[in-house]
VOBA-1610 file (N, C-alpha, C; in pm, whole numbers, padded with zeros to 5 digits, always signed):
BEGIN
Met+09067+11837+11384Met+09170+11904+11307Met+09107+11958+11178Pro+09106+12088+11160Pro+09043+12145+11039Pro+09127+12119+10914Ile+09056+12089+10807Ile+09125+12067+10679Ile+09150+12200+10609Leu+09056+12294+10622Leu+09072+12425+10558Leu+09111+12529+10661Gln+09190+12625+10621Gln+09231+12735+10708Gln+09249+12858+10622Glu+09310+12959+10678Glu+09340+13078+10599Glu+09444+13043+10493Phe+09458+13129+10397Phe+09550+13103+10287Phe+09695+13098+10336Arg+09773+13013+10273Arg+09917+13009+10298Arg+09988+12997+10164Val+10112+13039+10163Val+10193+13037+10042Val+10294+12925+10054Ile+10303+12843+09949Ile+10397+12731+09945Ile+10497+12760+09833Cys+10622+12741+09860Cys+10726+12755+09759Cys+10795+12620+09746Ala+10795+12563+09626Ala+10853+12430+09605Ala+10945+12433+09484Trp+11049+12353+09491Trp+11144+12341+09381Trp+11088+12243+09279Asn+11083+12285+09152Asn+11039+12199+09044Asn+11164+12152+08969Pro+11202+12023+08985Pro+11324+11975+08920Pro+11313+11968+08768Ile+11192+11958+08716Ile+11173+11951+08571Ile+11199+12088+08508Ala+11136+12192+08567Ala+11154+12328+08516Ala+11281+12393+08570Lys+11340+12331+08671Lys+11462+12383+08735Lys+11440+12526+08788Lys+11328+12542+08859Lys+11300+12670+08922Lys+11201+12649+09037Arg+11193+12749+09121Arg+11096+12745+09230Arg+10959+12786+09177Gln+10857+12721+09232Gln+10721+12756+09196Gln+10645+12789+09323Val+10557+12886+09311Val+10480+12934+09426Val+10335+12891+09410Tyr+10279+12839+09518Tyr+10140+12796+09520Tyr+10070+12863+09638Ile+09944+12899+09619Ile+09863+12954+09726Ile+09753+12853+09754Thr+09735+12821+09882Thr+09637+12719+09918Thr+09569+12757+10049Asn+09453+12699+10073Asn+09387+12715+10201Asn+09377+12581+10274Leu+09453+12481+10228Leu+09457+12352+10296Leu+09545+12362+10420Ala+09500+12303+10529Ala+09568+12316+10658Ala+09706+12252+10655Glu+09800+12320+10718Glu+09939+12273+10726Glu+09948+12141+10802Glu+09861+12121+10900Glu+09861+11996+10978Glu+09821+11876+10894Cys+09744+11898+10790Cys+09694+11788+10706Cys+09774+11770+10577Phe+09829+11879+10525Phe+09897+11874+10395Phe+10030+11947+10403Ser+10137+11873+10381Ser+10271+11933+10381Ser+10293+12010+10251Ala+10403+12083+10246Ala+10437+12157+10123Ala+10455+12060+10007Asp+10516+11944+10033Asp+10533+11843+09928Asp+10398+11790+09880Asp+10303+11771+09973Asp+10168+11727+09934Asp+10102+11828+09842Ile+10114+11956+09876Ile+10054+12063+09794Ile+10117+12063+09655Tyr+10248+12050+09649Tyr+10318+12045+09521Tyr+10266+11929+09436Glu+10253+11810+09496Glu+10203+11693+09422Glu+10060+11714+09375Leu+09976+11771+09461Leu+09836+11798+09421Leu+09830+11892+09302Tyr+09909+11996+09302Tyr+09909+12090+09189Tyr+09966+12025+09063Arg+10066+11940+09079Arg+10121+11869+08961Arg+10011+11786+08895Tyr+09937+11710+08975Tyr+09832+11626+08918Tyr+09715+11708+08868Arg+09688+11819+08933Arg+09583+11907+08884Arg+09617+11958+08744Trp+09745+11989+08722Trp+09789+12036+08591Trp+09769+11927+08486Val+09798+11804+08519Val+09777+11693+08426Val+09629+11682+08391Ile+09543+11693+08491Ile+09399+11686+08466Ile+09354+11801+08376Glu+09407+11920+08399Glu+09374+12035+08313Glu+09415+12009+08168Leu+09533+11950+08149Leu+09579+11921+08013Leu+09492+11815+07946Ile+09446+11717+08021Ile+09357+11614+07964Ile+09224+11677+07923Phe+09169+11764+08009Phe+09045+11833+07971Phe+09066+11922+07849Lys+09180+11989+07842Lys+09210+12071+07725Lys+09213+11984+07599Glu+09274+11868+07610Glu+09280+11775+07498Glu+09140+11727+07461Leu+09060+11689+07560Leu+08925+11642+07531Leu+08839+11750+07467Lys+08852+11872+07514Lys+08773+11981+07458Lys+08822+12021+07320Gly+08953+12025+07300Gly+09007+12073+07174Gly+09011+11970+07064Asp+09054+11848+07097Asp+09075+11746+06994Asp+08963+11642+06986Tyr+08884+11632+07091Tyr+08778+11530+07093Tyr+08638+11590+07104Asp+08626+11720+07084Asp+08498+11790+07075Asp+08411+11782+07202Leu+08474+11772+07319Leu+08397+11771+07443Leu+08321+11903+07459Gly+08380+12013+07414Gly+08316+12143+07428Gly+08200+12164+07334Lys+08179+12076+07237Lys+08072+12093+07137Lys+07959+11994+07156Met+07942+11946+07279Met+07838+11846+07304Met+07699+11905+07296Leu+07608+11825+07245Leu+07467+11861+07245Leu+07403+11794+07366Leu+07368+11872+07465Leu+07319+11815+07590Leu+07167+11802+07595Gly+07099+11824+07484Gly+06954+11813+07482Gly+06907+11669+07493Asn+06989+11575+07455Asn+06951+11435+07458Asn+07050+11361+07547Glu+07007+11323+07668Glu+07097+11264+07766Glu+07165+11136+07718Pro+07093+11040+07657Pro+07162+10919+07609Pro+07270+10950+07506Leu+07244+11045+07416Leu+07346+11082+07317Leu+07465+11150+07383Ala+07441+11227+07487Ala+07551+11290+07560Ala+07641+11184+07623Tyr+07580+11082+07684Tyr+07660+10972+07742Tyr+07739+10898+07635Ile+07677+10871+07523Ile+07747+10804+07413Ile+07866+10888+07369His+07846+11017+07357His+07953+11108+07315His+08069+11106+07416Ile+08036+11115+07544Ile+08140+11115+07648Ile+08216+10983+07648Tyr+08144+10871+07645Tyr+08213+10741+07647Tyr+08297+10720+07521Ser+08247+10764+07407Ser+08327+10746+07285Ser+08454+10830+07291Met+08445+10950+07350Met+08566+11032+07366Met+08667+10965+07459Leu+08618+10906+07568Leu+08708+10840+07662Leu+08773+10716+07600Ile+08697+10642+07520Ile+08754+10527+07449Ile+08860+10573+07351Arg+08828+10679+07277Arg+08924+10733+07181Arg+09050+10785+07250Leu+09034+10852+07364Leu+09149+10899+07440Leu+09234+10781+07487Thr+09169+10677+07534Thr+09242+10558+07580Thr+09318+10492+07466Leu+09253+10474+07353Leu+09321+10417+07236Leu+09438+10504+07192Ser+09415+10634+07189Ser+09520+10727+07149Ser+09639+10718+07242Arg+09616+10716+07373Arg+09725+10710+07469Arg+09800+10577+07461Asp+09727+10467+07442Asp+09794+10338+07426Asp+09882+10338+07302Leu+09830+10389+07193Leu+09908+10397+07070Leu+10026+10492+07088Tyr+10005+10602+07156Tyr+10113+10697+07185Tyr+10226+10628+07263Cys+10191+10557+07368Cys+10293+10487+07448Cys+10369+10386+07364Trp+10298+10316+07276Trp+10365+10219+07189Trp+10460+10290+07091Ile+10411+10399+07031Ile+10495+10474+06936Ile+10622+10524+07006Val+10607+10582+07123Val+10722+10635+07196Val+10817+10521+07236Ser+10762+10408+07279Ser+10848+10297+07323Ser+10925+10235+07207Thr+10879+10253+07085Thr+10948+10194+06970Thr+11021+10299+06887Thr+11046+10413+06948Thr+11113+10523+06880Thr+11257+10533+06927Arg+11343+10578+06837Arg+11483+10600+06877Arg+11489+10698+06993Lys+11585+10675+07081Lys+11599+10758+07200Lys+11614+10907+07164Ser+11687+10937+07059Ser+11710+11076+07020Ser+11583+11145+06972Asp+11481+11070+06933Asp+11357+11129+06882Asp+11242+11128+06983Lys+11259+11064+07098Lys+11148+11048+07193Lys+11088+11180+07239Asp+11172+11282+07259Asp+11118+11409+07309Asp+11038+11485+07204Lys+11039+11437+07082Lys+10962+11501+06975Lys+10816+11456+06975Tyr+10787+11349+07046Tyr+10650+11297+07054Tyr+10589+11337+07187Thr+10511+11443+07188Thr+10449+11490+07311Thr+10302+11448+07312Pro+10243+11424+07429Pro+10103+11381+07435Pro+10005+11480+07372Leu+10023+11609+07396Leu+09930+11705+07338Leu+09942+11712+07186Leu+10063+11708+07137Leu+10084+11707+06993Leu+10030+11576+06934Trp+10056+11466+07003Trp+10008+11336+06956Trp+09855+11337+06943Ser+09784+11395+07039Ser+09638+11393+07034Ser+09587+11464+06909Lys+09653+11571+06868Lys+09613+11641+06744Lys+09637+11553+06621Val+09752+11487+06619Val+09784+11399+06506Val+09686+11282+06502Phe+09660+11221+06618Phe+09568+11108+06622Phe+09427+11151+06583Ala+09385+11270+06625Ala+09252+11319+06588Ala+09238+11328+06436Glu+09346+11370+06369Glu+09343+11378+06222Glu+09334+11241+06156Lys+09397+11143+06217Lys+09407+11009+06157Lys+09313+10908+06220Ala+09226+10950+06312Ala+09142+10856+06386Ala+09051+10774+06294Leu+08991+10836+06194Leu+08903+10762+06104Leu+08979+10654+06027Glu+09099+10689+05984Glu+09181+10589+05914Glu+09220+10476+06008Phe+09255+10511+06132Phe+09290+10410+06232Phe+09171+10316+06256Leu+09051+10371+06273Leu+08932+10289+06295Leu+08899+10205+06172Ser+08924+10257+06056Ser+08902+10181+05933Ser+08993+10059+05926Val+09119+10077+05965Val+09213+09964+05967Val+09167+09861+06070Leu+09127+09907+06188Leu+09078+09814+06289Leu+08953+09740+06242Asn+08862+09813+06182Asn+08739+09751+06129Asn+08773+09643+06027Gln+08862+09675+05936Gln+08901+09579+05833Gln+08967+09457+05896Tyr+09049+09477+05997Tyr+09120+09367+06062Tyr+09023+09275+06137Phe+08931+09334+06215Phe+08844+09254+06300Phe+08721+09200+06229Phe+08665+09274+06135Phe+08537+09235+06078Phe+08544+09184+05935Val+08647+09222+05862Val+08661+09173+05726Val+08759+09056+05722Asn+08835+09042+05829Asn+08933+08933+05843Asn+09031+08927+05727Cys+09088+09040+05694Cys+09189+09040+05590Cys+09319+09098+05645Asn+09424+09080+05571Asn+09555+09126+05612Asn+09563+09278+05595Val+09587+09348+05702Val+09593+09495+05698Val+09735+09546+05723Ser+09832+09459+05715Ser+09969+09499+05751Ser+10020+09615+05665Lys+09990+09615+05534Lys+10035+09726+05448Lys+09969+09857+05489Arg+09838+09851+05513Arg+09766+09973+05556Arg+09817+10021+05692Trp+09838+09924+05784Trp+09888+09960+05916Trp+10026+10024+05908Asn+10115+09965+05830Asn+10251+10020+05816Asn+10247+10162+05757Lys+10160+10183+05659Lys+10147+10316+05600Lys+10093+10415+05703Leu+09991+10374+05778Leu+09935+10460+05881Leu+10038+10490+05989Glu+10111+10389+06033Glu+10213+10408+06136Glu+10320+10507+06090Arg+10369+10490+05967Arg+10468+10584+05914Arg+10412+10726+05910Ser+10288+10738+05868Ser+10223+10868+05860Ser+10210+10932+05999Leu+10167+10853+06098Leu+10153+10904+06235Leu+10287+10948+06291Arg+10389+10865+06272Arg+10523+10899+06322Arg+10574+11027+06255His+10555+11036+06124His+10605+11151+06049His+10535+11280+06095Leu+10403+11275+06105Leu+10329+11394+06148Leu+10367+11436+06289Ala+10375+11340+06380Ala+10406+11373+06520Ala+10548+11428+06533Lys+10640+11371+06459Lys+10780+11414+06469Lys+10800+11553+06410Asn+10732+11582+06301Asn+10754+11707+06230Asn+10668+11823+06276Arg+10577+11801+06365Arg+10492+11910+06415Arg+10530+11950+06556Asn+10645+11919+06597Asn+10685+11944+06736Asn+10707+12092+06760Ser+10601+12162+06801Ser+10613+12304+06831Ser+10581+12335+06976His+10536+12236+07053His+10499+12257+07193His+10593+12177+07283Lys+10721+12188+07259Lys+10819+12104+07328Lys+10815+12120+07480Val+10814+12241+07530Val+10822+12262+07674Val+10698+12209+07743Leu+10580+12245+07693Leu+10455+12198+07752Leu+10447+12047+07746Gly+10484+11987+07634Gly+10479+11842+07620Gly+10574+11771+07712Leu+10695+11824+07729Leu+10791+11760+07816Leu+10744+11763+07961Gln+10682+11873+08002Gln+10630+11879+08138Gln+10523+11773+08157Phe+10437+11757+08059Phe+10328+11661+08073Phe+10379+11517+08071Thr+10477+11486+07987Thr+10524+11347+07977Thr+10594+11301+08103Gln+10638+11392+08185Gln+10703+11351+08310Gln+10605+11282+08403Phe+10475+11300+08385Phe+10376+11242+08474Phe+10326+11108+08426Leu+10356+11070+08304Leu+10305+10944+08250Leu+10375+10824+08310
//
């Protein structure tokens, strides 16, 4: 059974956008249903948005590839930062009033976190290595993150599409 064939057109209903979307694929109908194609494109879009975030907010596009060990360090540090950012994003959204949740989008959050990442790491460093109480600094940082994310909401449609996949 061949996996690839000539091109075919798939039309699927997107309940989030409330409209039909058209996809062109060369995946065989015997192997992949229209629903499968729709799901694959949905996840492909999420991957594209993550790469956009990594390139734009985490400097993936500005890597110096002349030194392989430094390139690996750069990639791993970006992935750690992305993971920390997403965990913090999920926590912020889960502790936000229901009426404000749609104002915190992942793409917008990544920009806000990129601005405050050094301060965030400084608080963590002080907490883990200096062993002092950082609650005042943390509360100030949290208020600042919430305020920035809430007031910079200009990518509502794109963010809402992305948050449906989380």
